[in-house]
C-alpha positions in Angstrom: -8.8 26.2 2.8 -6.1 23.9 2.4 -5.4 23.0 -1.3 -6.4 19.6 -2.4 -3.4 17.3 -3.4 -3.4 13.7 -5.0 -5.6 12.0 -7.2 -9.3 10.6 -6.2 -11.0 8.2 -8.6 -15.0 9.2 -9.2 -15.8 6.7 -12.1 -14.4 4.4 -14.5 -15.4 2.9 -17.8 -14.6 -1.1 -17.1 -16.6 -1.8 -20.1 -14.3 0.3 -22.4 -11.3 -1.9 -21.2 -13.4 -5.0 -22.2 -14.6 -3.9 -25.3 -11.5 -2.0 -26.7 -7.9 -2.5 -27.3 -6.5 0.7 -25.8 -3.8 2.4 -27.8 -3.1 5.9 -26.6 -4.0 7.7 -23.6 -4.5 11.2 -23.0 -5.4 13.5 -19.7 -8.0 15.9 -20.5 -9.5 18.7 -18.3 -13.5 19.0 -18.3 -15.2 22.1 -18.3 -18.1 21.8 -15.8 -20.7 23.8 -13.9 -20.7 24.3 -10.1 -23.4 21.7 -9.3 -21.7 19.1 -11.5 -18.4 19.6 -9.3 -20.5 19.1 -6.3 -22.0 15.9 -7.5 -18.8 14.6 -8.4 -17.3 15.4 -5.1 -20.3 13.3 -3.7 -18.8 10.4 -6.0 -21.9 10.3 -8.4 -20.9 9.6 -12.0 -21.1 7.0 -14.5 -19.0 6.5 -17.8 -21.1 3.4 -18.8 -22.4 4.7 -22.2 -20.3 7.6 -22.7 -18.0 8.4 -25.9 -15.6 11.3 -27.3 -16.2 13.2 -30.5 -14.5 15.9 -32.3 -16.6 18.6 -34.1 -15.4 20.6 -37.2 -14.3 23.4 -35.1 -11.8 21.1 -33.7 -13.2 20.8 -30.1 -13.5 17.7 -28.2 -16.5 16.8 -26.4 -17.6 14.3 -23.8 -21.0 13.1 -24.6 -23.7 11.0 -22.8 -21.6 10.9 -19.6 -24.0 10.8 -16.4 -23.5 13.2 -13.8 -26.6 13.0 -11.8 -28.4 16.4 -10.6 -27.0 17.9 -7.3 -29.4 16.9 -4.6 -29.0 20.1 -2.8 -29.5 22.2 -6.1 -31.8 24.8 -6.9 -33.9 25.3 -10.1 -30.6 26.2 -12.0 -29.2 22.4 -11.6 -27.4 21.1 -14.7 -28.7 18.5 -17.3 -27.4 14.9 -16.3 -26.3 13.9 -19.8 -25.5 17.1 -21.3 -22.4 17.5 -23.8 -19.2 18.5 -22.0 -16.2 20.5 -23.6 -12.9 18.6 -22.9 -9.6 20.6 -22.7 -6.9 19.6 -24.5 -3.9 21.2 -26.5 -4.3 22.0 -30.0 -1.4 19.6 -30.9 -2.9 16.9 -29.0 -6.5 17.3 -31.0 -4.8 17.2 -34.2 -3.0 14.1 -33.1 -6.4 12.7 -31.9 -8.1 13.6 -35.4 -5.3 11.9 -37.3 -5.3 8.5 -35.1 -9.1 8.2 -35.4 -9.1 8.5 -39.2 -7.9 4.8 -39.6 -10.9 2.4 -39.6 -12.0 0.7 -36.5 -10.4 3.5 -34.2 -12.5 5.6 -31.8 -11.9 7.7 -28.9 -13.4 6.4 -25.4 -13.2 7.8 -21.7 -11.6 5.4 -19.5 -11.9 7.2 -16.1 -12.9 10.5 -14.4 -10.9 11.8 -11.2 -9.8 14.6 -9.2 -6.0 15.6 -9.4 -5.2 18.2 -7.2 -8.6 19.6 -6.9 -9.4 19.6 -10.5 -11.8 17.2 -12.5 -9.8 15.3 -15.1 -10.6 12.8 -17.8 -8.8 10.1 -19.1 -9.6 9.2 -22.7 -7.9 6.7 -24.9 -7.7 6.0 -28.6 -9.0 2.5 -28.9 -9.7 -0.2 -31.5 -12.8 -2.2 -31.2 -12.3 -5.9 -30.1 -14.1 -8.7 -32.0 -15.9 -11.3 -30.1 -13.3 -13.8 -30.4 -10.4 -11.1 -29.2 -12.8 -10.7 -26.1 -13.1 -14.4 -25.2 -9.1 -14.6 -25.7 -8.2 -11.8 -23.4 -10.9 -13.2 -20.8 -9.2 -16.5 -21.0 -5.7 -14.9 -20.8 -6.7 -13.2 -17.7 -8.2 -16.3 -16.0 -5.1 -18.1 -16.9 -2.9 -15.5 -15.1 -5.3 -15.8 -12.0 -5.1 -19.4 -11.7 -1.2 -19.5 -12.1 -1.0 -16.8 -9.2 -3.4 -18.8 -6.9 -1.2 -21.9 -7.7 2.0 -20.4 -6.9 0.4 -18.6 -3.5 -0.7 -22.4 -2.8 2.7 -23.7 -3.4 4.6 -20.9 -1.5 2.5 -21.5 1.7 3.3 -25.1 1.7 7.0 -24.8 1.1 
């Protein structure tokens, strides 16, 4: 069997990019069961309402991430929204704990992907945006799109 190379996106948390201002990003491994990996290989996952927590034993957990049951699984299939342990270095966990001590900071999962055959989660330390910040970022994005559209139109004519 050939070794898998490259990255393949499984799921993204677009809502997190809208609701939070991303500060630091980390790549973490994730402890999964066999049926969870098979379900992910089918591209079935959702990070919509998921979040990351650190317990008092300094372990990092991905909670509320939905990985549906494997369709061809047997009676020992996994629970779709169970807590899943994230695998990080001790130094990274300590840095994360320090960063979220500040008011308004949290850890959110941004994406779930395969990297060289292993499932990885991109997590980020993020600050929650206020409503006017969200409107401002949407306005900036719309202005940027309109400017690109105008430049494209002008380049076609000239």
